[in-house]
C-alpha positions in Angstrom: 19.2 109.3 26.6 17.6 112.6 27.0 19.3 113.2 30.4 22.5 112.5 28.3 22.2 114.8 25.7 20.6 117.9 27.9 23.4 117.2 30.3 26.3 116.8 27.6 25.2 120.0 25.8 25.4 121.8 29.5 28.7 121.2 29.8 29.9 121.6 26.0 28.2 124.9 25.5 30.6 126.8 28.2 33.8 125.0 26.7 32.7 125.5 23.3 32.3 129.2 23.8 35.3 129.7 25.8 37.5 127.6 23.2 36.4 130.4 20.7 37.7 133.0 23.2 40.6 131.4 23.1 40.9 131.2 19.1 40.5 135.0 19.0 43.3 135.9 21.2 45.8 133.4 19.7 44.7 134.3 15.9 45.9 137.8 17.0 48.7 136.6 18.4 48.4 136.6 21.9 48.2 133.5 24.2 45.4 133.9 26.6 46.3 131.3 29.5 43.8 133.9 31.4 40.4 132.1 30.3 40.3 130.4 33.6 40.4 133.4 35.3 38.2 135.6 33.1 35.4 133.1 33.3 35.6 133.1 37.3 34.9 136.9 36.7 32.2 136.3 34.3 30.7 134.1 36.6 31.0 136.4 40.1 29.7 139.2 37.7 26.6 137.8 35.9 25.8 135.9 39.4 26.0 139.2 41.6 23.9 141.1 38.4 21.0 138.6 38.8 21.3 138.9 42.8 20.8 142.8 42.4 18.2 142.3 39.8 16.4 140.2 42.4 15.4 143.2 44.3 13.1 144.7 41.8 9.5 143.7 42.0 9.0 142.8 38.0 11.3 139.9 38.4 9.8 138.7 41.7 6.7 139.2 40.2 7.7 137.5 36.7 9.2 134.4 38.6 5.6 134.2 40.8 3.5 134.4 37.8 5.9 131.9 35.6 6.6 134.6 33.0 9.9 133.3 31.8 10.1 135.5 28.9 10.6 138.4 31.5 13.1 136.0 33.4 15.1 135.1 29.9 15.5 138.7 29.7 17.2 139.1 32.6 19.4 135.9 31.7 20.3 137.9 28.4 21.5 140.8 30.4 23.3 139.1 33.0 25.0 137.4 29.7 25.7 140.7 28.4 27.3 142.0 31.8 29.6 139.5 32.1 30.9 139.4 28.8 31.4 143.6 29.1 33.6 142.9 32.5 35.2 139.9 30.9 36.5 142.2 28.0 37.5 144.9 30.6 39.4 142.2 32.9 41.2 140.8 29.8 42.6 144.6 29.0 45.0 143.8 31.9 46.4 141.0 29.3 46.6 142.8 26.3 48.3 145.7 27.9 50.8 143.7 29.2 51.2 141.7 26.1 51.1 144.9 23.7 52.0 147.6 25.5 54.8 146.3 27.8 55.6 143.3 25.9 55.7 141.1 29.1 55.7 137.4 28.8 52.3 136.6 27.9 52.3 133.1 29.6 53.2 135.0 32.8 50.8 137.6 32.2 47.8 135.1 31.8 49.1 133.0 34.9 49.2 136.3 37.0 45.4 136.4 35.8 44.5 133.5 36.9 45.8 133.7 40.3 44.3 136.9 40.8 40.8 136.4 39.7 39.9 133.8 42.5 41.4 135.7 45.0 39.5 138.7 44.3 36.5 136.9 43.5 36.1 135.5 47.1 37.2 138.7 48.8 34.5 140.4 47.1 31.8 137.5 47.8 32.8 138.0 51.5 32.5 141.6 51.4 29.2 141.7 49.1 27.3 138.4 50.5 29.5 137.5 54.1 29.6 134.2 52.8 32.2 131.7 50.7 29.5 130.9 47.8 27.7 134.1 46.3 24.1 132.7 45.5 20.6 134.1 44.2 18.6 135.9 46.9 15.6 133.8 46.0 14.9 130.6 43.9 16.8 128.9 41.8 18.6 128.6 38.2 16.1 126.1 37.2 12.8 127.7 38.5 14.0 131.3 37.2 15.6 130.9 33.6 14.8 127.2 32.7 12.0 127.2 29.6 9.4 124.6 29.1 7.7 123.2 26.6 4.3 125.5 27.4 7.1 128.6 26.9 7.1 128.0 23.2 3.0 128.0 23.0 3.0 124.3 22.8 0.5 122.0 24.3 1.6 120.5 27.1 -0.1 117.3 26.3 1.3 116.9 22.7 3.6 114.2 21.3 6.7 116.0 20.7 8.6 112.9 21.3 12.8 113.0 21.9 13.2 116.1 20.1 10.3 118.0 21.8 11.9 116.4 25.4 15.5 117.0 24.9 15.6 120.6 22.9 12.1 122.0 24.0 11.5 121.1 27.6 13.7 122.2 30.7 16.5 123.9 28.9 18.4 127.2 29.2 18.0 129.9 26.3 21.7 130.9 27.3 22.2 127.4 25.3 21.0 128.3 22.1 22.3 132.0 22.5 25.8 130.7 22.8 25.4 128.4 19.8 24.4 131.8 17.5 27.1 133.4 19.0 29.6 130.8 18.4 28.3 130.4 14.7 28.2 134.4 14.0 32.1 134.9 15.3 33.3 131.7 13.4 31.7 133.3 10.1 33.2 136.5 11.0 36.9 134.9 12.1 37.0 133.3 8.3 34.6 135.1 6.0 35.3 138.8 6.7 37.6 141.4 6.3 38.3 141.6 10.2 38.8 138.2 10.3 41.5 137.9 7.8 43.3 140.7 9.0 42.8 139.5 12.6 44.7 136.0 11.5 47.1 138.0 9.2 48.4 139.6 12.6 48.9 136.0 14.1 50.8 134.6 11.2 53.0 137.1 10.3 52.4 140.8 11.8 55.5 142.1 9.9 53.5 141.5 6.5 50.2 142.6 8.0 51.7 145.8 9.2 53.6 146.5 5.6 49.7 146.4 4.2 48.9 149.4 6.5 47.1 147.0 9.3 47.7 148.5 13.0 48.6 145.0 14.4 48.5 146.6 18.2 44.7 147.4 17.5 44.0 144.0 16.0 45.9 142.3 18.6 43.9 144.6 21.2 40.8 143.5 19.4 41.2 139.9 19.5 41.8 139.8 23.2 39.0 142.1 23.9 36.2 139.7 22.1 38.1 136.6 23.7 37.7 138.3 27.5 34.0 138.8 26.0 33.6 135.2 25.3 35.0 134.0 27.9 33.2 136.0 30.6 29.9 135.2 28.8 31.2 131.6 29.0 31.8 132.0 32.7 28.6 132.7 33.6 26.9 130.3 31.4 28.7 127.9 33.5 27.7 129.3 36.7 24.0 129.6 35.6 23.6 125.8 34.0 26.2 123.6 36.1 26.5 125.0 39.5 22.7 126.6 40.3 23.6 130.3 39.5 26.5 130.9 42.1 30.0 132.2 42.0 32.6 130.9 44.6 35.7 131.8 42.9 36.2 128.5 41.0 34.9 127.2 37.6 36.0 123.4 37.8 39.3 124.2 35.6 36.6 124.6 32.6 39.0 127.6 31.2 41.7 125.0 30.9 39.8 122.2 29.2 38.7 125.0 26.7 42.4 125.7 25.9 42.6 121.8 25.4 39.6 121.8 23.2 40.9 124.4 21.1 44.5 122.8 20.6 42.2 119.2 20.1 40.2 121.1 17.3 43.3 122.8 15.7 42.3 126.5 16.2 39.2 125.8 14.0 35.5 126.8 15.2 34.1 123.3 13.7 36.5 121.2 15.1 36.3 122.7 18.3 32.2 122.2 18.2 32.8 118.4 17.7 35.7 118.4 20.4 33.6 120.4 22.9 30.8 117.5 22.6 33.3 115.2 23.4 34.6 116.5 26.5 30.9 117.8 27.5 29.9 114.2 27.1 32.9 112.7 29.5 32.0 115.5 32.0 28.5 114.3 31.9 29.3 110.9 32.5 31.7 112.2 35.3 29.1 114.4 37.0 26.1 112.2 36.4 27.0 108.7 36.2 24.6 107.7 39.4 21.5 108.7 37.0 22.7 107.3 33.7 20.9 104.2 32.7 22.7 102.0 30.1 19.8 99.9 28.7 17.1 102.7 28.9 14.6 100.9 31.4 15.9 102.0 34.6 17.4 98.8 35.8 21.0 99.4 35.0 22.2 102.1 36.1 26.1 103.1 35.2 26.9 103.7 39.0 26.2 99.9 39.5 28.8 98.5 37.3 31.5 98.4 40.1 33.7 101.4 39.1 34.9 103.8 41.7 33.1 107.1 41.7 36.7 108.7 41.7 37.3 107.3 38.1 34.4 108.9 36.7 35.1 112.3 38.1 38.9 111.7 36.7 37.3 110.7 33.0 37.4 114.3 31.5 41.0 114.9 32.8 42.3 111.7 31.7 40.2 111.9 28.3 42.1 115.4 28.3 45.8 113.9 28.4 45.0 111.2 26.4 43.5 113.0 23.4 46.1 115.9 23.5 49.1 113.5 23.8 47.8 111.9 20.4 46.9 115.3 18.3 49.3 117.7 20.0 51.8 116.7 17.1 49.4 117.6 14.3 48.1 120.8 15.7 49.3 123.8 14.1 49.2 127.1 16.1 49.4 130.5 14.4 53.0 131.4 13.8 53.8 134.4 15.6 51.5 133.4 18.9 53.0 134.4 22.0 55.7 136.6 20.2 55.4 140.4 21.1 55.5 142.5 18.0 58.1 145.2 17.5 57.7 147.5 14.2 61.6 147.5 14.0 61.9 143.4 14.1 61.9 141.6 10.5 
């Protein structure tokens, strides 16, 4: 059970934070289909930053001595750098959608095509290989925190909660949860959030009240890019052992599905991300999931083809969207370029 919960969180957290990224963009009135591409860029930048920082003796010594808090600092710095570059990359979409009034769907698709090609090109130049990896060690040994890190006696009986939430987890998981909660409050309980949502529902009315619609849409898309970039690095850190190869397994598009399933509301998105994360966990770890809990009956022994398990997250996406998309209510002005002279 501990394995299932940890793996579900491992996949659900990037989905949750990237789905919230889509909410910020679309609540401002811009469709951000480029979440996949921004995640790819964030994953590459974050992994490359870790690779560069590994050259410094302080981090190598910390890894050898087991100083996990020093390594957690590196992890947080990499998340921040990935978020910054994700925000910068998203400015291409903002400029095309706000200044050029271009079709936002085409603009997002173009960024999704640009990102993997650019990342693969840079990986070949910087590492002379197809996959960018850490120079030494692996993500688990460098960034995974243990129960002993919290000053807890290894022999202490913490039961299920201790094994699941204090042992062999990434600090990035909890940071993303805090960021998700804080930005959800900002979106729905602050003046900035109210103005942002107004620009996605009725930009003409917002403009008549003195709100700069262009700036708010830039702000929403920039926050969206930062969250997607951070989510891309968190995905690379936790799901692919801190590697980058121009691919995030369609997580950007799954995040869009989670956003629609959650009806653009943070709490629903969090629940949807856990649901999708569970099926992604089954797809990735069906060979290790024990149904009875006694190690005698593994999920892989049922006789179902492994291909079906791998298809589960995407099949569930289609099924869920087919039943919920009719009830979803997108912001009324999303995807519509704003013109001051229009009524």
